[in-house]
C-alpha positions as CSV (number, residue, x, y, z in Angstrom):
1,M,36.3,4.3,32.4
2,K,34.6,1.6,29.9
3,R,31.2,2.4,29.0
4,R,29.7,-0.7,31.1
5,A,31.1,1.1,34.2
6,I,29.8,4.6,33.6
7,L,26.6,2.9,33.1
8,A,26.6,1.2,36.1
9,F,27.8,4.4,38.0
10,L,24.9,6.2,36.8
11,A,22.6,3.8,37.5
12,V,23.7,3.8,41.4
13,I,23.5,7.7,41.4
14,M,19.5,7.7,39.9
15,V,19.0,4.8,42.7
16,L,20.6,6.7,45.6
17,L,18.9,10.1,44.6
18,L,15.2,8.1,44.2
19,L,15.9,6.7,47.7
20,L,16.9,10.1,49.1
21,G,13.9,11.4,47.4
22,E,11.9,8.8,49.2
23,L,13.3,9.2,52.7
24,F,13.9,12.7,52.8
25,P,10.9,14.6,54.8
26,A,8.0,15.7,52.0
27,D,8.4,18.9,53.4
28,G,12.0,19.3,53.2
29,A,14.5,19.9,56.1
30,N,17.3,22.6,57.2
31,V,20.6,21.3,56.5
32,G,23.0,24.0,58.1
33,K,22.4,27.4,56.5
34,F,20.4,25.6,53.6
35,Y,16.8,24.5,53.2
36,L,16.7,21.3,51.1
37,R,13.7,19.4,49.1
38,F,14.0,16.3,47.2
39,P,10.9,15.5,45.0
40,S,9.6,11.9,45.5
41,L,9.0,9.6,42.5
42,H,5.1,9.8,43.0
43,S,5.5,13.6,42.9
44,I,7.5,13.5,39.5
45,V,5.3,11.3,37.9
46,E,1.9,13.0,39.0
47,S,3.0,16.4,37.7
48,R,4.1,14.6,34.4
49,R,0.9,13.4,34.5
50,Q,-1.0,16.5,35.1
51,D,1.0,18.0,32.5
52,E,-0.1,15.4,29.6
53,V,-3.2,16.1,30.7
54,V,-3.2,19.6,30.5
55,K,-1.7,19.4,27.5
56,A,-4.3,17.1,26.1
57,V,-7.0,19.5,27.1
58,D,-5.4,22.3,25.3
59,T,-5.0,20.1,22.0
60,I,-8.8,19.6,22.1
61,A,-9.2,23.4,22.8
62,V,-7.4,24.1,19.8
63,R,-8.8,21.5,17.5
64,K,-12.6,22.9,18.6
65,M,-11.2,26.3,17.9
66,Q,-10.0,25.4,14.5
67,L,-13.0,23.6,13.8
68,K,-15.3,26.5,14.8
69,D,-13.1,28.8,13.0
70,S,-13.5,26.2,10.0
71,L,-17.5,26.1,10.3
72,D,-17.7,29.8,10.4
73,Y,-15.9,30.2,7.2
74,Y,-17.8,28.0,5.1
75,R,-21.1,29.1,6.5
76,G,-19.9,32.3,5.3
77,L,-19.5,31.0,2.2
78,V,-22.6,29.1,2.0
79,D,-24.4,31.9,3.2
80,S,-23.3,34.7,1.8
81,G,-20.6,34.4,-0.7
82,N,-20.9,34.5,-4.3
83,L,-21.7,31.1,-5.0
84,R,-23.9,30.6,-2.1
85,F,-27.0,28.6,-2.2
86,W,-30.4,30.4,-1.3
87,L,-32.1,27.3,1.1
88,P,-35.7,27.3,2.1
89,E,-34.0,25.9,5.7
90,P,-30.5,25.7,7.0
91,N,-29.7,22.0,6.4
92,Y,-31.8,21.5,3.4
93,M,-29.1,19.7,1.4
94,D,-28.3,17.3,4.4
95,G,-30.4,14.2,3.0
96,F,-28.6,14.5,-0.5
97,W,-24.9,14.6,0.9
98,Q,-26.0,11.4,2.9
99,N,-27.4,10.0,-0.2
100,V,-24.0,10.2,-2.5
101,E,-21.9,9.5,0.1
102,Q,-23.5,6.1,0.7
103,A,-24.0,5.3,-2.9
104,T,-21.2,3.1,-3.9
105,K,-21.4,1.3,-0.1
106,Q,-25.0,0.4,-0.8
107,N,-24.3,-0.6,-4.7
108,R,-26.6,2.7,-5.8
109,T,-26.5,5.0,-8.7
110,V,-27.7,8.2,-7.4
111,R,-29.1,10.6,-10.0
112,I,-28.7,14.7,-10.5
113,L,-31.1,15.6,-13.0
114,H,-29.9,19.0,-15.0
115,Y,-32.8,20.3,-16.6
116,G,-32.1,23.8,-18.4
117,D,-32.3,25.8,-21.7
118,S,-29.5,26.5,-24.1
119,Q,-27.1,27.6,-21.9
120,I,-26.3,24.0,-20.9
121,E,-26.7,22.5,-24.5
122,M,-23.9,20.4,-25.7
123,D,-23.1,19.3,-22.0
124,H,-22.3,22.7,-20.7
125,M,-22.0,23.3,-17.1
126,T,-23.5,19.8,-16.6
127,S,-20.3,18.1,-17.6
128,R,-18.1,20.2,-15.1
129,L,-20.7,19.2,-12.3
130,R,-20.5,15.7,-13.5
131,A,-16.9,15.8,-13.2
132,Y,-16.6,16.9,-9.8
133,M,-19.5,14.7,-8.4
134,Q,-17.9,11.3,-10.0
135,K,-14.6,12.4,-9.0
136,T,-15.8,12.7,-5.3
137,F,-18.3,10.0,-5.3
138,G,-17.8,7.5,-8.0
139,G,-19.6,6.7,-10.9
140,G,-19.2,7.3,-14.5
141,G,-20.9,7.3,-17.9
142,P,-22.7,9.9,-19.7
143,G,-25.9,9.4,-18.1
144,M,-29.5,10.1,-19.3
145,V,-29.6,10.3,-23.3
146,P,-32.4,10.4,-25.4
147,F,-33.2,7.6,-28.0
148,Q,-32.7,10.1,-30.7
149,T,-30.3,13.0,-30.4
150,T,-32.1,16.6,-31.2
151,T,-29.4,18.8,-30.0
152,P,-25.2,18.4,-30.2
153,T,-23.0,17.2,-27.3
154,F,-19.5,16.7,-27.3
155,S,-20.0,14.3,-24.5
156,V,-21.2,11.0,-26.3
157,R,-21.4,10.0,-29.8
158,Q,-24.9,8.8,-31.1
159,S,-26.8,7.9,-34.3
160,T,-29.8,6.7,-34.8
161,S,-31.9,5.0,-37.7
162,G,-35.7,4.0,-38.1
163,D,-38.7,5.7,-38.3
164,L,-39.7,7.6,-35.3
165,I,-41.7,10.5,-34.3
166,H,-40.3,13.3,-32.1
167,L,-42.6,14.5,-29.2
168,A,-41.7,17.1,-27.0
169,S,-43.0,19.6,-24.4
170,F,-40.7,22.2,-26.1
171,G,-39.2,23.4,-29.3
172,D,-41.0,23.2,-32.8
173,S,-42.0,19.5,-32.2
174,L,-45.3,18.3,-34.2
175,A,-46.4,16.6,-30.8
176,V,-49.9,16.6,-29.8
177,R,-49.3,18.4,-26.8
178,S,-52.6,17.8,-24.7
179,R,-51.6,13.9,-23.7
180,G,-48.4,15.1,-22.0
181,D,-46.9,11.9,-22.9
182,Y,-43.4,13.1,-22.8
183,G,-40.9,11.4,-20.3
184,P,-38.4,12.5,-17.8
185,M,-36.6,14.1,-20.7
186,M,-39.6,16.3,-21.5
187,Q,-39.6,14.5,-24.9
188,S,-40.2,10.8,-26.3
189,F,-39.7,9.1,-29.8
190,R,-43.0,7.3,-30.7
191,L,-42.3,4.0,-32.4
192,S,-45.6,2.5,-34.5
193,N,-44.9,-1.3,-35.5
194,N,-41.8,-0.6,-36.5
195,E,-37.9,-1.0,-35.4
196,A,-34.9,1.3,-35.0
197,T,-31.2,1.0,-34.0
198,V,-29.3,3.2,-31.7
199,T,-25.5,3.4,-31.7
200,I,-24.0,5.1,-28.7
201,K,-19.8,5.4,-28.5
202,G,-17.7,7.0,-25.9
203,A,-16.9,10.7,-26.6
204,N,-13.5,11.0,-28.4
205,S,-12.9,14.6,-27.1
206,N,-9.9,15.3,-24.8
207,R,-11.7,17.9,-23.0
208,V,-14.1,15.4,-21.8
209,D,-13.4,13.3,-18.2
210,N,-12.3,10.0,-18.9
211,R,-15.1,8.9,-16.5
212,I,-17.8,9.4,-19.0
213,K,-16.3,7.7,-21.9
214,Q,-17.1,4.0,-20.3
215,F,-20.3,2.5,-19.7
216,S,-21.5,-0.9,-18.2
217,R,-24.7,-0.4,-17.1
218,V,-27.5,0.6,-19.6
219,R,-31.5,1.3,-19.0
220,L,-34.0,1.6,-21.4
221,I,-37.1,3.3,-20.1
222,A,-40.2,3.3,-22.2
223,N,-43.9,3.5,-22.2
224,N,-44.5,0.2,-23.7
225,R,-48.0,0.3,-25.3
226,D,-48.3,-2.7,-27.4
227,G,-45.2,-5.0,-27.1
228,L,-41.7,-3.7,-27.3
229,N,-38.5,-6.3,-28.5
230,V,-35.4,-5.0,-27.4
231,S,-31.9,-6.4,-28.3
232,F,-28.5,-5.0,-27.1
233,D,-25.3,-6.0,-28.7
234,D,-22.1,-4.6,-26.8
235,L,-19.5,-4.2,-29.8
236,K,-16.4,-4.4,-27.8
237,N,-17.7,-7.8,-25.8
238,K,-20.2,-9.9,-25.1
239,H,-22.9,-8.8,-22.9
240,D,-24.1,-10.4,-19.6
241,E,-27.5,-10.5,-19.1
242,Q,-31.0,-8.5,-20.2
243,K,-33.4,-8.2,-17.3
244,W,-37.1,-6.6,-17.5
245,H,-38.8,-4.6,-15.2
246,T,-42.6,-5.0,-14.9
247,A,-44.7,-2.1,-16.2
248,N,-45.3,0.5,-13.9
249,D,-48.3,2.6,-14.6
250,G,-47.1,2.0,-18.2
251,I,-43.8,2.6,-18.0
252,S,-41.4,-0.4,-18.3
253,S,-37.6,-0.6,-18.3
254,V,-35.0,-2.8,-19.6
255,D,-31.4,-3.5,-18.0
256,F,-28.5,-4.4,-19.9
257,N,-25.8,-5.2,-17.1
258,L,-21.8,-5.9,-18.5
259,D,-19.1,-7.7,-17.0
260,T,-16.7,-5.5,-18.4
261,S,-17.0,-1.4,-19.6
262,T,-17.2,-0.8,-22.9
263,S,-17.1,2.0,-25.1
264,A,-19.6,1.1,-27.9
265,M,-22.8,-0.5,-28.0
266,R,-26.2,-0.9,-30.2
267,I,-29.7,-1.5,-29.2
268,R,-32.3,-2.3,-31.6
269,V,-36.1,-2.1,-30.7
270,S,-39.4,-3.2,-32.7
271,G,-42.9,-2.9,-32.0
272,S,-44.9,-0.2,-30.5
273,A,-43.8,2.3,-27.5
274,D,-43.0,5.6,-26.8
275,L,-39.3,5.5,-26.1
276,Y,-38.4,8.2,-23.1
277,C,-34.8,7.9,-22.5
278,M,-31.7,5.3,-21.7
279,L,-29.6,5.5,-18.6
280,V,-26.1,5.2,-19.4
281,D,-23.7,4.6,-16.4
282,D,-20.8,3.0,-15.2
283,N,-20.4,1.9,-11.6
284,C,-21.8,3.0,-8.7
285,G,-22.0,6.6,-7.1
286,V,-23.5,9.4,-9.2
287,A,-24.8,10.2,-12.2
288,V,-25.3,13.6,-13.5
289,D,-27.6,13.8,-16.4
290,N,-27.7,16.9,-19.0
291,I,-31.6,17.4,-20.2
292,P,-31.3,20.6,-22.6
293,M,-34.6,22.2,-23.6
294,R,-33.6,25.0,-26.3
295,G,-36.0,28.0,-26.1
296,C,-37.6,27.0,-22.8
297,S,-38.8,29.6,-19.9
298,G,-38.8,26.5,-17.5
299,Q,-42.6,26.3,-17.7
300,Q,-42.9,23.1,-19.4
301,F,-43.1,20.6,-16.5
302,T,-47.0,20.8,-15.9
303,L,-47.5,19.8,-19.7
304,V,-46.1,16.1,-18.7
305,N,-48.5,13.7,-17.4
306,E,-48.0,13.8,-13.6
307,R,-48.8,10.0,-13.2
308,L,-46.7,9.0,-16.3
309,L,-43.7,11.0,-15.2
310,A,-43.7,10.0,-11.5
311,A,-43.9,6.7,-12.9
312,A,-40.6,7.2,-15.1
313,Y,-38.9,8.8,-12.1
314,R,-39.4,5.9,-10.1
315,Q,-37.3,3.6,-12.3
316,M,-34.5,5.8,-11.4
317,D,-32.9,7.0,-7.7
318,I,-32.9,10.5,-8.1
319,G,-31.2,12.5,-5.4
320,L,-31.3,16.3,-7.0
321,I,-33.4,17.8,-9.3
322,I,-31.9,21.2,-11.2
323,L,-33.7,23.6,-13.0
324,Q,-31.8,26.3,-15.0
325,F,-34.3,28.7,-16.5
326,G,-35.1,32.3,-17.0
327,G,-32.8,33.9,-19.4
328,N,-35.4,33.5,-22.4
329,S,-38.1,35.2,-20.5
330,V,-36.1,38.3,-19.5
331,P,-36.2,40.3,-22.9
332,Y,-39.9,40.4,-22.7
333,M,-40.3,41.3,-19.1
334,K,-41.1,44.6,-18.6
335,T,-43.3,45.2,-15.3
336,A,-43.4,43.8,-11.8
337,S,-46.9,42.3,-12.8
338,S,-44.8,40.4,-15.6
339,I,-42.3,38.9,-13.1
340,S,-45.1,38.1,-10.9
341,T,-47.0,36.0,-13.0
342,Y,-43.6,34.3,-14.3
343,C,-42.7,33.4,-10.7
344,T,-45.8,32.3,-10.0
345,S,-45.7,29.6,-13.1
346,I,-42.3,28.6,-11.7
347,G,-43.9,28.2,-8.4
348,R,-46.3,25.7,-10.0
349,Q,-43.6,23.7,-11.9
350,I,-41.4,23.4,-8.7
351,D,-44.8,21.4,-7.1
352,H,-45.7,19.6,-10.3
353,I,-42.1,18.1,-10.1
354,R,-42.1,17.7,-6.1
355,A,-45.4,15.5,-6.7
356,C,-43.7,13.5,-9.3
357,C,-40.6,12.8,-7.4
358,P,-41.0,13.4,-3.7
359,D,-37.6,12.6,-2.3
360,A,-35.5,14.5,-4.3
361,K,-34.0,17.6,-3.6
362,I,-34.9,20.7,-5.8
363,L,-32.2,23.5,-7.0
364,F,-33.4,26.5,-9.3
365,I,-30.7,28.5,-11.3
366,G,-31.8,31.4,-12.5
367,P,-30.4,33.6,-15.4
368,S,-27.1,34.9,-15.7
369,D,-26.0,38.8,-16.4
370,M,-27.7,40.0,-19.5
371,S,-26.7,42.7,-21.7
372,H,-28.6,44.7,-24.5
373,K,-28.0,48.5,-25.9
374,V,-29.4,51.3,-23.9
375,H,-28.5,54.7,-25.7
376,G,-25.6,52.8,-27.9
377,E,-24.3,51.5,-25.0
378,L,-24.4,47.9,-23.5
379,Q,-26.1,47.6,-20.0
380,T,-27.9,44.8,-18.1
381,Y,-31.5,44.3,-18.5
382,E,-32.9,46.4,-15.5
383,I,-35.2,43.9,-14.9
384,I,-32.7,41.0,-13.8
385,P,-32.1,42.0,-10.2
386,Q,-36.0,42.3,-9.3
387,L,-36.6,39.0,-11.1
388,I,-33.5,37.3,-9.4
389,D,-34.8,38.3,-6.0
390,S,-38.4,37.2,-6.8
391,L,-37.5,33.5,-7.8
392,I,-35.1,33.3,-4.7
393,A,-38.3,33.8,-2.7
394,T,-40.4,32.0,-5.0
395,A,-37.8,28.9,-4.9
396,N,-37.8,28.7,-0.9
397,A,-41.5,29.4,-0.9
398,H,-41.9,26.2,-2.7
399,G,-39.2,24.1,-0.6
400,A,-36.5,24.9,-3.4
401,A,-33.0,25.9,-2.9
402,Y,-31.7,28.7,-5.2
403,W,-27.9,29.5,-7.1
404,S,-27.7,32.5,-8.7
405,I,-25.3,32.7,-12.0
406,Y,-25.7,36.4,-11.7
407,H,-23.7,36.6,-8.7
408,A,-21.5,34.1,-9.4
409,M,-20.5,36.2,-12.6
410,G,-20.3,39.3,-10.3
411,G,-23.2,41.1,-11.0
412,W,-24.6,44.0,-12.6
413,N,-23.3,44.7,-16.1
414,T,-20.2,42.0,-15.9
415,M,-21.2,40.4,-19.1
416,P,-19.5,42.9,-21.3
417,Q,-16.3,42.0,-19.2
418,W,-16.8,38.4,-19.6
419,A,-17.5,38.7,-23.5
420,R,-14.2,40.6,-23.7
421,Q,-12.1,38.0,-21.9
422,G,-13.6,35.5,-24.4
423,L,-16.1,33.8,-21.8
424,A,-19.3,35.0,-23.4
425,G,-20.5,35.5,-26.9
426,K,-21.1,38.7,-29.1
427,D,-25.1,38.2,-28.1
428,Y,-23.9,39.1,-24.6
429,I,-26.5,36.3,-23.8
430,H,-24.7,32.9,-23.8
431,F,-21.1,31.5,-22.4
432,S,-18.3,30.6,-24.7
433,Q,-17.1,27.2,-24.1
434,K,-14.6,28.6,-21.8
435,G,-16.7,30.5,-19.9
436,A,-19.4,27.6,-19.9
437,D,-16.5,25.4,-18.1
438,L,-15.8,28.3,-15.5
439,M,-19.5,28.7,-14.7
440,G,-19.7,24.9,-14.4
441,D,-16.5,24.8,-12.1
442,N,-18.3,27.7,-9.9
443,L,-21.2,25.4,-9.5
444,A,-19.2,22.4,-8.8
445,Q,-17.4,24.6,-6.1
446,A,-20.8,25.7,-4.4
447,F,-21.4,22.1,-4.0
448,E,-18.2,21.5,-2.6
449,N,-18.6,24.5,-0.3
450,S,-21.9,22.9,0.9
451,R,-20.5,19.4,1.3
452,V,-17.4,20.5,3.4
453,L,-19.6,22.6,5.4
454,Y,-22.1,19.2,6.2
455,Q,-18.9,17.4,6.9
456,L,-17.8,20.2,9.8
457,E,-21.3,19.9,11.0
458,Q,-21.6,16.3,11.5
459,R,-17.8,16.7,13.0
460,W,-19.4,19.4,15.4
461,E,-22.2,17.4,15.9
462,Q,-19.8,14.5,17.4
463,Q,-17.7,16.6,19.8
464,K,-20.7,17.8,21.9
465,P,-21.5,16.4,25.2
466,K,-24.3,14.0,24.9
467,P,-27.1,15.3,26.9
468,E,-28.0,13.0,30.0
469,H,-30.8,10.3,29.9
470,K,-34.2,11.7,31.6
471,K,-33.8,8.6,33.8
472,A,-30.0,9.2,35.0
473,K,-30.9,13.3,35.9
474,K,-33.8,11.8,38.0
475,E,-31.6,9.4,39.7
476,K,-28.8,12.3,40.6
477,R,-31.6,14.4,41.7
478,S,-32.9,11.4,44.2
479,K,-29.3,11.2,45.5
480,R,-28.7,14.8,45.9
481,K,-31.7,15.3,48.2
482,K,-30.7,11.8,50.1
483,R,-27.5,14.0,50.9
484,G,-29.6,16.9,52.2
485,G,-28.9,18.8,48.5
486,R,-25.5,18.8,48.7
487,R,-23.4,18.1,45.2
């Protein structure tokens, strides 16, 4: 038979069966010794529709179950894992995640200020956090840098010439500390009727993320005391525009925005001013600033004038401030009283920073495991676990989060293991470059866990049935009464 004949035959059979199904009694009928039933077209379609509904309901149930499992998993990581955050309240980080997720769309550069002791010098840890944040949310450039570098860093090449006086709230500076005019890097460079030049070039290290080697947005922040002249040279292209911002409580800033990203620039200044910092960024998104304070215990923030620091912070869009301190104080703590004194001071620092920057979230990172010799054998400083417990309680009591390098390392007496693996130095205090990279990745992973949890919780809230409006509920009760209470 030809194909057309076969198709016509099958079509006739299908039509006859459908007619038979429609004409045959719905309850069936006895035909001789047999009882026959034919399904109608309606019943076939309805059955399939019900199967599809059941299947859809099952799919939604499975998705909800998978979402619930994911929520439970990430809540466990964020609330109790070795990389956990101790939060002052469950949804503390939500506002931060909202900010960084919207930064690019809103043409913003949300900043993360990472203050710390010598553990973060040379951009240690910060560089890994920056790479994660900029890969996830956009942005580029090395971030905040001083007008004159005081500690080496592999993330940017910088040279400065001119007669500048270094003022700082820490280290061996000759600053008159009573004034507290130090700026957001806890230091400044004073220019007195003189001139100075700074040249900044992108890093040439292969270990540096490519995003920070280019920049197109530069802002100089200063306390302009008696007139300041500023000129900018893009050593690769012609610069686009120069824009001064009006003084705010003594703080001024000048912007240089480039049409094309560059990897080298020069800024010349003349006059009288306290030069606080330069924000060297590329594109919108997130900037992560490395601010090392060698020898610090984290108690220097209250030495900075609150009014001036607040005015400088207002020149930026700050989403998070990280304070990484405690290690320098560990060898000198012997008693519970010394821990209490230190933590009380840290509470004051957190309060001072929040007063200067009320919209930013604050994260405190305490000391790592640290070893010294006890009876000839390396052992963790006995005071560390108690100190960390107290710092967690202090941070949370003052509305800040806490992250623990000590727990991320593995806890008690893990420093010797890190040193044997080349992750820490033979002083059993500082990380090696490899160890600092690993710990920076751990910190980035902690943030990623928090971000995923935030997104899962958002999805969970969206799937929840919306509560009925009070007016709708009242109308339902009224209709029920009219029907005599029947549903």
